[in-house]
Jmol script that loads the backbone (N, CA, C; Angstrom):
load data "model"
ATOM      1  N   UNK A   1      66.418 126.845   3.278  1.00  0.00           N
ATOM      2  CA  UNK A   1      66.958 126.527   4.568  1.00  0.00           C
ATOM      3  C   UNK A   1      67.950 125.389   4.406  1.00  0.00           C
ATOM      4  N   UNK A   2      69.031 125.468   5.121  1.00  0.00           N
ATOM      5  CA  UNK A   2      70.063 124.448   5.039  1.00  0.00           C
ATOM      6  C   UNK A   2      70.550 124.082   6.424  1.00  0.00           C
ATOM      7  N   UNK A   3      71.203 122.949   6.523  1.00  0.00           N
ATOM      8  CA  UNK A   3      71.731 122.528   7.815  1.00  0.00           C
ATOM      9  C   UNK A   3      73.194 122.892   7.976  1.00  0.00           C
ATOM     10  N   UNK A   4      73.759 123.570   7.028  1.00  0.00           N
ATOM     11  CA  UNK A   4      75.162 123.953   7.132  1.00  0.00           C
ATOM     12  C   UNK A   4      75.243 125.443   7.396  1.00  0.00           C
ATOM     13  N   UNK A   5      76.234 125.847   8.195  1.00  0.00           N
ATOM     14  CA  UNK A   5      76.340 127.266   8.476  1.00  0.00           C
ATOM     15  C   UNK A   5      77.435 127.956   7.667  1.00  0.00           C
ATOM     16  N   UNK A   6      77.979 127.285   6.651  1.00  0.00           N
ATOM     17  CA  UNK A   6      78.931 127.913   5.732  1.00  0.00           C
ATOM     18  C   UNK A   6      78.628 127.411   4.326  1.00  0.00           C
ATOM     19  N   UNK A   7      78.124 128.287   3.458  1.00  0.00           N
ATOM     20  CA  UNK A   7      77.886 127.936   2.059  1.00  0.00           C
ATOM     21  C   UNK A   7      77.575 129.208   1.292  1.00  0.00           C
ATOM     22  N   UNK A   8      77.638 129.183  -0.029  1.00  0.00           N
ATOM     23  CA  UNK A   8      77.308 130.379  -0.806  1.00  0.00           C
ATOM     24  C   UNK A   8      75.859 130.787  -0.572  1.00  0.00           C
ATOM     25  N   UNK A   9      75.627 132.072  -0.479  1.00  0.00           N
ATOM     26  CA  UNK A   9      74.283 132.587  -0.217  1.00  0.00           C
ATOM     27  C   UNK A   9      73.854 133.420  -1.413  1.00  0.00           C
ATOM     28  N   UNK A  10      72.702 133.123  -1.987  1.00  0.00           N
ATOM     29  CA  UNK A  10      72.216 133.875  -3.136  1.00  0.00           C
ATOM     30  C   UNK A  10      70.957 134.671  -2.819  1.00  0.00           C
ATOM     31  N   UNK A  11      70.358 134.463  -1.672  1.00  0.00           N
ATOM     32  CA  UNK A  11      69.189 135.213  -1.223  1.00  0.00           C
ATOM     33  C   UNK A  11      69.152 135.113   0.294  1.00  0.00           C
ATOM     34  N   UNK A  12      68.277 135.854   0.969  1.00  0.00           N
ATOM     35  CA  UNK A  12      68.224 135.688   2.425  1.00  0.00           C
ATOM     36  C   UNK A  12      68.054 134.211   2.759  1.00  0.00           C
ATOM     37  N   UNK A  13      68.864 133.727   3.658  1.00  0.00           N
ATOM     38  CA  UNK A  13      68.876 132.300   3.933  1.00  0.00           C
ATOM     39  C   UNK A  13      68.986 132.028   5.424  1.00  0.00           C
ATOM     40  N   UNK A  14      68.552 130.845   5.803  1.00  0.00           N
ATOM     41  CA  UNK A  14      68.634 130.392   7.180  1.00  0.00           C
ATOM     42  C   UNK A  14      69.563 129.193   7.219  1.00  0.00           C
ATOM     43  N   UNK A  15      70.432 129.166   8.222  1.00  0.00           N
ATOM     44  CA  UNK A  15      71.326 128.043   8.422  1.00  0.00           C
ATOM     45  C   UNK A  15      71.104 127.495   9.821  1.00  0.00           C
ATOM     46  N   UNK A  16      70.997 126.194   9.930  1.00  0.00           N
ATOM     47  CA  UNK A  16      70.798 125.558  11.227  1.00  0.00           C
ATOM     48  C   UNK A  16      71.969 124.620  11.478  1.00  0.00           C
ATOM     49  N   UNK A  17      72.651 124.827  12.593  1.00  0.00           N
ATOM     50  CA  UNK A  17      73.632 123.849  13.034  1.00  0.00           C
ATOM     51  C   UNK A  17      73.112 123.303  14.365  1.00  0.00           C
ATOM     52  N   UNK A  18      73.799 122.362  15.002  1.00  0.00           N
ATOM     53  CA  UNK A  18      73.212 121.720  16.181  1.00  0.00           C
ATOM     54  C   UNK A  18      72.797 122.657  17.302  1.00  0.00           C
ATOM     55  N   UNK A  19      73.425 123.806  17.426  1.00  0.00           N
ATOM     56  CA  UNK A  19      73.169 124.668  18.574  1.00  0.00           C
ATOM     57  C   UNK A  19      72.708 126.077  18.240  1.00  0.00           C
ATOM     58  N   UNK A  20      72.659 126.431  16.963  1.00  0.00           N
ATOM     59  CA  UNK A  20      72.412 127.830  16.620  1.00  0.00           C
ATOM     60  C   UNK A  20      71.679 127.941  15.287  1.00  0.00           C
ATOM     61  N   UNK A  21      70.886 128.973  15.182  1.00  0.00           N
ATOM     62  CA  UNK A  21      70.216 129.344  13.934  1.00  0.00           C
ATOM     63  C   UNK A  21      70.829 130.676  13.505  1.00  0.00           C
ATOM     64  N   UNK A  22      71.163 130.815  12.225  1.00  0.00           N
ATOM     65  CA  UNK A  22      71.677 132.078  11.706  1.00  0.00           C
ATOM     66  C   UNK A  22      70.860 132.480  10.494  1.00  0.00           C
ATOM     67  N   UNK A  23      70.590 133.771  10.364  1.00  0.00           N
ATOM     68  CA  UNK A  23      69.925 134.319   9.172  1.00  0.00           C
ATOM     69  C   UNK A  23      70.924 135.238   8.497  1.00  0.00           C
ATOM     70  N   UNK A  24      71.096 135.055   7.200  1.00  0.00           N
ATOM     71  CA  UNK A  24      72.081 135.841   6.464  1.00  0.00           C
ATOM     72  C   UNK A  24      71.425 136.634   5.346  1.00  0.00           C
ATOM     73  N   UNK A  25      72.010 137.774   5.048  1.00  0.00           N
ATOM     74  CA  UNK A  25      71.573 138.599   3.925  1.00  0.00           C
ATOM     75  C   UNK A  25      72.476 138.282   2.739  1.00  0.00           C
ATOM     76  N   UNK A  26      71.886 137.996   1.601  1.00  0.00           N
ATOM     77  CA  UNK A  26      72.647 137.545   0.441  1.00  0.00           C
ATOM     78  C   UNK A  26      73.600 138.605  -0.101  1.00  0.00           C
ATOM     79  N   UNK A  27      73.142 139.837  -0.204  1.00  0.00           N
ATOM     80  CA  UNK A  27      73.945 140.855  -0.876  1.00  0.00           C
ATOM     81  C   UNK A  27      75.253 141.149  -0.145  1.00  0.00           C
ATOM     82  N   UNK A  28      75.275 140.952   1.161  1.00  0.00           N
ATOM     83  CA  UNK A  28      76.476 141.261   1.925  1.00  0.00           C
ATOM     84  C   UNK A  28      77.053 140.035   2.622  1.00  0.00           C
ATOM     85  N   UNK A  29      76.336 138.940   2.615  1.00  0.00           N
ATOM     86  CA  UNK A  29      76.710 137.705   3.306  1.00  0.00           C
ATOM     87  C   UNK A  29      77.107 138.026   4.752  1.00  0.00           C
ATOM     88  N   UNK A  30      76.265 138.813   5.410  1.00  0.00           N
ATOM     89  CA  UNK A  30      76.457 139.148   6.814  1.00  0.00           C
ATOM     90  C   UNK A  30      75.313 138.557   7.625  1.00  0.00           C
ATOM     91  N   UNK A  31      75.620 138.210   8.844  1.00  0.00           N
ATOM     92  CA  UNK A  31      74.593 137.670   9.720  1.00  0.00           C
ATOM     93  C   UNK A  31      73.629 138.777  10.104  1.00  0.00           C
ATOM     94  N   UNK A  32      72.345 138.543   9.872  1.00  0.00           N
ATOM     95  CA  UNK A  32      71.303 139.480  10.271  1.00  0.00           C
ATOM     96  C   UNK A  32      70.857 139.207  11.696  1.00  0.00           C
ATOM     97  N   UNK A  33      70.779 137.945  12.028  1.00  0.00           N
ATOM     98  CA  UNK A  33      70.309 137.557  13.356  1.00  0.00           C
ATOM     99  C   UNK A  33      70.741 136.134  13.616  1.00  0.00           C
ATOM    100  N   UNK A  34      70.809 135.787  14.872  1.00  0.00           N
ATOM    101  CA  UNK A  34      71.067 134.393  15.219  1.00  0.00           C
ATOM    102  C   UNK A  34      70.417 134.117  16.566  1.00  0.00           C
ATOM    103  N   UNK A  35      70.167 132.864  16.829  1.00  0.00           N
ATOM    104  CA  UNK A  35      69.541 132.484  18.082  1.00  0.00           C
ATOM    105  C   UNK A  35      69.850 131.052  18.433  1.00  0.00           C
ATOM    106  N   UNK A  36      69.592 130.722  19.669  1.00  0.00           N
ATOM    107  CA  UNK A  36      69.790 129.356  20.143  1.00  0.00           C
ATOM    108  C   UNK A  36      68.601 128.497  19.756  1.00  0.00           C
ATOM    109  N   UNK A  37      68.839 127.222  19.621  1.00  0.00           N
ATOM    110  CA  UNK A  37      67.787 126.264  19.300  1.00  0.00           C
ATOM    111  C   UNK A  37      67.367 125.574  20.595  1.00  0.00           C
ATOM    112  N   UNK A  38      66.071 125.509  20.841  1.00  0.00           N
ATOM    113  CA  UNK A  38      65.530 124.792  21.997  1.00  0.00           C
ATOM    114  C   UNK A  38      64.423 123.884  21.521  1.00  0.00           C
ATOM    115  N   UNK A  39      64.504 122.585  21.617  1.00  0.00           N
ATOM    116  CA  UNK A  39      65.645 121.832  22.119  1.00  0.00           C
ATOM    117  C   UNK A  39      66.731 121.741  21.053  1.00  0.00           C
ATOM    118  N   UNK A  40      67.940 121.464  21.480  1.00  0.00           N
ATOM    119  CA  UNK A  40      69.049 121.318  20.542  1.00  0.00           C
ATOM    120  C   UNK A  40      68.807 120.114  19.644  1.00  0.00           C
ATOM    121  N   UNK A  41      69.301 120.204  18.420  1.00  0.00           N
ATOM    122  CA  UNK A  41      69.229 119.080  17.485  1.00  0.00           C
ATOM    123  C   UNK A  41      70.465 118.228  17.749  1.00  0.00           C
ATOM    124  N   UNK A  42      70.260 117.075  18.370  1.00  0.00           N
ATOM    125  CA  UNK A  42      71.370 116.201  18.706  1.00  0.00           C
ATOM    126  C   UNK A  42      71.202 114.862  18.008  1.00  0.00           C
ATOM    127  N   UNK A  43      72.266 114.401  17.377  1.00  0.00           N
ATOM    128  CA  UNK A  43      72.246 113.123  16.666  1.00  0.00           C
ATOM    129  C   UNK A  43      73.436 112.311  17.170  1.00  0.00           C
ATOM    130  N   UNK A  44      73.135 111.277  17.917  1.00  0.00           N
ATOM    131  CA  UNK A  44      74.181 110.476  18.556  1.00  0.00           C
ATOM    132  C   UNK A  44      75.186 109.912  17.550  1.00  0.00           C
ATOM    133  N   UNK A  45      74.708 109.453  16.408  1.00  0.00           N
ATOM    134  CA  UNK A  45      75.608 108.868  15.407  1.00  0.00           C
ATOM    135  C   UNK A  45      76.626 109.896  14.910  1.00  0.00           C
ATOM    136  N   UNK A  46      76.197 111.132  14.733  1.00  0.00           N
ATOM    137  CA  UNK A  46      77.107 112.182  14.258  1.00  0.00           C
ATOM    138  C   UNK A  46      78.111 112.565  15.347  1.00  0.00           C
ATOM    139  N   UNK A  47      77.635 112.639  16.577  1.00  0.00           N
ATOM    140  CA  UNK A  47      78.542 112.940  17.690  1.00  0.00           C
ATOM    141  C   UNK A  47      79.582 111.838  17.843  1.00  0.00           C
ATOM    142  N   UNK A  48      79.187 110.589  17.626  1.00  0.00           N
ATOM    143  CA  UNK A  48      80.114 109.463  17.717  1.00  0.00           C
ATOM    144  C   UNK A  48      81.185 109.550  16.624  1.00  0.00           C
ATOM    145  N   UNK A  49      80.799 110.003  15.440  1.00  0.00           N
ATOM    146  CA  UNK A  49      81.769 110.177  14.348  1.00  0.00           C
ATOM    147  C   UNK A  49      82.821 111.198  14.752  1.00  0.00           C
ATOM    148  N   UNK A  50      82.375 112.337  15.264  1.00  0.00           N
ATOM    149  CA  UNK A  50      83.308 113.388  15.691  1.00  0.00           C
ATOM    150  C   UNK A  50      84.207 112.881  16.819  1.00  0.00           C
ATOM    151  N   UNK A  51      83.630 112.190  17.792  1.00  0.00           N
ATOM    152  CA  UNK A  51      84.403 111.668  18.924  1.00  0.00           C
ATOM    153  C   UNK A  51      85.472 110.679  18.448  1.00  0.00           C
ATOM    154  N   UNK A  52      85.127 109.867  17.463  1.00  0.00           N
ATOM    155  CA  UNK A  52      86.098 108.914  16.919  1.00  0.00           C
ATOM    156  C   UNK A  52      87.289 109.616  16.302  1.00  0.00           C
ATOM    157  N   UNK A  53      87.039 110.672  15.535  1.00  0.00           N
ATOM    158  CA  UNK A  53      88.129 111.450  14.950  1.00  0.00           C
ATOM    159  C   UNK A  53      88.980 112.070  16.051  1.00  0.00           C
ATOM    160  N   UNK A  54      88.302 112.645  17.063  1.00  0.00           N
ATOM    161  CA  UNK A  54      89.038 113.294  18.148  1.00  0.00           C
ATOM    162  C   UNK A  54      89.887 112.295  18.915  1.00  0.00           C
ATOM    163  N   UNK A  55      89.350 111.110  19.162  1.00  0.00           N
ATOM    164  CA  UNK A  55      90.080 110.083  19.908  1.00  0.00           C
ATOM    165  C   UNK A  55      91.344 109.659  19.158  1.00  0.00           C
ATOM    166  N   UNK A  56      91.239 109.588  17.839  1.00  0.00           N
ATOM    167  CA  UNK A  56      92.389 109.201  17.017  1.00  0.00           C
ATOM    168  C   UNK A  56      93.280 110.394  16.682  1.00  0.00           C
ATOM    169  N   UNK A  57      92.887 111.567  17.150  1.00  0.00           N
ATOM    170  CA  UNK A  57      93.634 112.809  16.885  1.00  0.00           C
ATOM    171  C   UNK A  57      93.797 113.039  15.383  1.00  0.00           C
ATOM    172  N   UNK A  58      92.750 112.733  14.637  1.00  0.00           N
ATOM    173  CA  UNK A  58      92.767 112.941  13.189  1.00  0.00           C
ATOM    174  C   UNK A  58      92.008 114.216  12.834  1.00  0.00           C
ATOM    175  N   UNK A  59      92.483 114.878  11.808  1.00  0.00           N
ATOM    176  CA  UNK A  59      91.778 116.046  11.289  1.00  0.00           C
ATOM    177  C   UNK A  59      90.544 115.579  10.527  1.00  0.00           C
ATOM    178  N   UNK A  60      89.598 116.454  10.357  1.00  0.00           N
ATOM    179  CA  UNK A  60      88.430 116.147   9.539  1.00  0.00           C
ATOM    180  C   UNK A  60      87.206 115.745  10.325  1.00  0.00           C
ATOM    181  N   UNK A  61      87.310 115.675  11.642  1.00  0.00           N
ATOM    182  CA  UNK A  61      86.163 115.277  12.450  1.00  0.00           C
ATOM    183  C   UNK A  61      84.993 116.230  12.334  1.00  0.00           C
ATOM    184  N   UNK A  62      85.282 117.525  12.301  1.00  0.00           N
ATOM    185  CA  UNK A  62      84.198 118.509  12.206  1.00  0.00           C
ATOM    186  C   UNK A  62      83.510 118.425  10.846  1.00  0.00           C
ATOM    187  N   UNK A  63      84.294 118.236   9.787  1.00  0.00           N
ATOM    188  CA  UNK A  63      83.703 118.094   8.450  1.00  0.00           C
ATOM    189  C   UNK A  63      82.843 116.835   8.363  1.00  0.00           C
ATOM    190  N   UNK A  64      83.326 115.741   8.937  1.00  0.00           N
ATOM    191  CA  UNK A  64      82.555 114.496   8.935  1.00  0.00           C
ATOM    192  C   UNK A  64      81.271 114.661   9.736  1.00  0.00           C
ATOM    193  N   UNK A  65      81.364 115.371  10.862  1.00  0.00           N
ATOM    194  CA  UNK A  65      80.179 115.643  11.670  1.00  0.00           C
ATOM    195  C   UNK A  65      79.164 116.456  10.867  1.00  0.00           C
ATOM    196  N   UNK A  66      79.619 117.507  10.191  1.00  0.00           N
ATOM    197  CA  UNK A  66      78.707 118.360   9.415  1.00  0.00           C
ATOM    198  C   UNK A  66      78.024 117.574   8.294  1.00  0.00           C
ATOM    199  N   UNK A  67      78.767 116.687   7.622  1.00  0.00           N
ATOM    200  CA  UNK A  67      78.149 115.865   6.565  1.00  0.00           C
ATOM    201  C   UNK A  67      77.066 114.966   7.162  1.00  0.00           C
ATOM    202  N   UNK A  68      77.387 114.342   8.284  1.00  0.00           N
ATOM    203  CA  UNK A  68      76.421 113.472   8.958  1.00  0.00           C
ATOM    204  C   UNK A  68      75.200 114.276   9.385  1.00  0.00           C
ATOM    205  N   UNK A  69      75.429 115.433   9.981  1.00  0.00           N
ATOM    206  CA  UNK A  69      74.335 116.272  10.474  1.00  0.00           C
ATOM    207  C   UNK A  69      73.445 116.728   9.323  1.00  0.00           C
ATOM    208  N   UNK A  70      74.051 117.145   8.221  1.00  0.00           N
ATOM    209  CA  UNK A  70      73.274 117.596   7.069  1.00  0.00           C
ATOM    210  C   UNK A  70      72.393 116.483   6.512  1.00  0.00           C
ATOM    211  N   UNK A  71      72.891 115.268   6.552  1.00  0.00           N
ATOM    212  CA  UNK A  71      72.149 114.122   6.035  1.00  0.00           C
ATOM    213  C   UNK A  71      71.035 113.684   6.985  1.00  0.00           C
ATOM    214  N   UNK A  72      71.318 113.652   8.274  1.00  0.00           N
ATOM    215  CA  UNK A  72      70.383 113.060   9.238  1.00  0.00           C
ATOM    216  C   UNK A  72      69.471 114.033   9.964  1.00  0.00           C
ATOM    217  N   UNK A  73      69.858 115.285  10.086  1.00  0.00           N
ATOM    218  CA  UNK A  73      69.072 116.213  10.901  1.00  0.00           C
ATOM    219  C   UNK A  73      67.644 116.422  10.430  1.00  0.00           C
ATOM    220  N   UNK A  74      67.364 116.495   9.118  1.00  0.00           N
ATOM    221  CA  UNK A  74      65.979 116.706   8.706  1.00  0.00           C
ATOM    222  C   UNK A  74      65.026 115.598   9.167  1.00  0.00           C
ATOM    223  N   UNK A  75      65.556 114.453   9.554  1.00  0.00           N
ATOM    224  CA  UNK A  75      64.719 113.340  10.000  1.00  0.00           C
ATOM    225  C   UNK A  75      64.403 113.417  11.495  1.00  0.00           C
ATOM    226  N   UNK A  76      65.004 114.360  12.212  1.00  0.00           N
ATOM    227  CA  UNK A  76      64.821 114.471  13.653  1.00  0.00           C
ATOM    228  C   UNK A  76      63.613 115.348  13.975  1.00  0.00           C
ATOM    229  N   UNK A  77      62.853 114.960  14.997  1.00  0.00           N
ATOM    230  CA  UNK A  77      61.710 115.769  15.423  1.00  0.00           C
ATOM    231  C   UNK A  77      62.159 117.156  15.874  1.00  0.00           C
ATOM    232  N   UNK A  78      63.308 117.226  16.539  1.00  0.00           N
ATOM    233  CA  UNK A  78      63.800 118.516  17.020  1.00  0.00           C
ATOM    234  C   UNK A  78      64.159 119.438  15.857  1.00  0.00           C
ATOM    235  N   UNK A  79      64.469 118.882  14.693  1.00  0.00           N
ATOM    236  CA  UNK A  79      64.801 119.706  13.535  1.00  0.00           C
ATOM    237  C   UNK A  79      63.555 120.441  13.026  1.00  0.00           C
ATOM    238  N   UNK A  80      62.406 119.795  13.100  1.00  0.00           N
ATOM    239  CA  UNK A  80      61.165 120.462  12.696  1.00  0.00           C
ATOM    240  C   UNK A  80      60.904 121.676  13.583  1.00  0.00           C
ATOM    241  N   UNK A  81      61.136 121.536  14.871  1.00  0.00           N
ATOM    242  CA  UNK A  81      60.967 122.668  15.785  1.00  0.00           C
ATOM    243  C   UNK A  81      62.009 123.745  15.502  1.00  0.00           C
ATOM    244  N   UNK A  82      63.245 123.333  15.235  1.00  0.00           N
ATOM    245  CA  UNK A  82      64.295 124.295  14.898  1.00  0.00           C
ATOM    246  C   UNK A  82      63.945 125.050  13.616  1.00  0.00           C
ATOM    247  N   UNK A  83      63.335 124.363  12.662  1.00  0.00           N
ATOM    248  CA  UNK A  83      62.922 125.002  11.416  1.00  0.00           C
ATOM    249  C   UNK A  83      61.882 126.088  11.688  1.00  0.00           C
ATOM    250  N   UNK A  84      60.912 125.807  12.541  1.00  0.00           N
ATOM    251  CA  UNK A  84      59.900 126.819  12.902  1.00  0.00           C
ATOM    252  C   UNK A  84      60.553 128.022  13.571  1.00  0.00           C
ATOM    253  N   UNK A  85      61.487 127.751  14.478  1.00  0.00           N
ATOM    254  CA  UNK A  85      62.182 128.837  15.158  1.00  0.00           C
ATOM    255  C   UNK A  85      62.998 129.663  14.165  1.00  0.00           C
ATOM    256  N   UNK A  86      63.628 128.991  13.218  1.00  0.00           N
ATOM    257  CA  UNK A  86      64.443 129.678  12.218  1.00  0.00           C
ATOM    258  C   UNK A  86      63.581 130.563  11.319  1.00  0.00           C
ATOM    259  N   UNK A  87      62.417 130.049  10.932  1.00  0.00           N
ATOM    260  CA  UNK A  87      61.530 130.841  10.073  1.00  0.00           C
ATOM    261  C   UNK A  87      61.033 132.094  10.813  1.00  0.00           C
ATOM    262  N   UNK A  88      60.741 131.952  12.092  1.00  0.00           N
ATOM    263  CA  UNK A  88      60.307 133.106  12.884  1.00  0.00           C
ATOM    264  C   UNK A  88      61.445 134.121  13.024  1.00  0.00           C
ATOM    265  N   UNK A  89      62.665 133.629  13.216  1.00  0.00           N
ATOM    266  CA  UNK A  89      63.819 134.512  13.335  1.00  0.00           C
ATOM    267  C   UNK A  89      64.063 135.266  12.032  1.00  0.00           C
ATOM    268  N   UNK A  90      63.960 134.572  10.906  1.00  0.00           N
ATOM    269  CA  UNK A  90      64.153 135.230   9.620  1.00  0.00           C
ATOM    270  C   UNK A  90      63.075 136.280   9.377  1.00  0.00           C
ATOM    271  N   UNK A  91      61.834 135.969   9.700  1.00  0.00           N
ATOM    272  CA  UNK A  91      60.750 136.943   9.527  1.00  0.00           C
ATOM    273  C   UNK A  91      61.014 138.184  10.372  1.00  0.00           C
ATOM    274  N   UNK A  92      61.478 137.984  11.610  1.00  0.00           N
ATOM    275  CA  UNK A  92      61.787 139.119  12.471  1.00  0.00           C
ATOM    276  C   UNK A  92      62.942 139.938  11.899  1.00  0.00           C
ATOM    277  N   UNK A  93      63.986 139.266  11.424  1.00  0.00           N
ATOM    278  CA  UNK A  93      65.153 139.953  10.886  1.00  0.00           C
ATOM    279  C   UNK A  93      64.814 140.735   9.627  1.00  0.00           C
ATOM    280  N   UNK A  94      63.854 140.247   8.859  1.00  0.00           N
ATOM    281  CA  UNK A  94      63.461 140.920   7.619  1.00  0.00           C
ATOM    282  C   UNK A  94      62.349 141.941   7.850  1.00  0.00           C
ATOM    283  N   UNK A  95      61.883 142.041   9.092  1.00  0.00           N
ATOM    284  CA  UNK A  95      60.833 143.004   9.417  1.00  0.00           C
ATOM    285  C   UNK A  95      59.473 142.602   8.917  1.00  0.00           C
ATOM    286  N   UNK A  96      59.231 141.310   8.784  1.00  0.00           N
ATOM    287  CA  UNK A  96      57.933 140.822   8.301  1.00  0.00           C
ATOM    288  C   UNK A  96      56.955 140.645   9.432  1.00  0.00           C
TER     289      UNK A  96
END
end "model"
wireframe off; spacefill off
backbone 0.3
color backbone group
């Protein structure tokens, strides 16, 4: 399981971003299923980074946000719930 929704996939994998869970099939790198996260994984520090880039009209805000989110999200209580939801979604997509 990863917190990024774009990366090389070598086996069925789950990706969690702040608002969505995606399950991908490795052999075709196609989305098998996706769903919303309840509650959303929100990290104020990461949102502030993105807002700062946007305010300065600089490129790279989304990349900076993703790096921050990948680093900090596993420490959030909402991420644990998102992980459970993602595992259930993957099991459903794989027919388990």
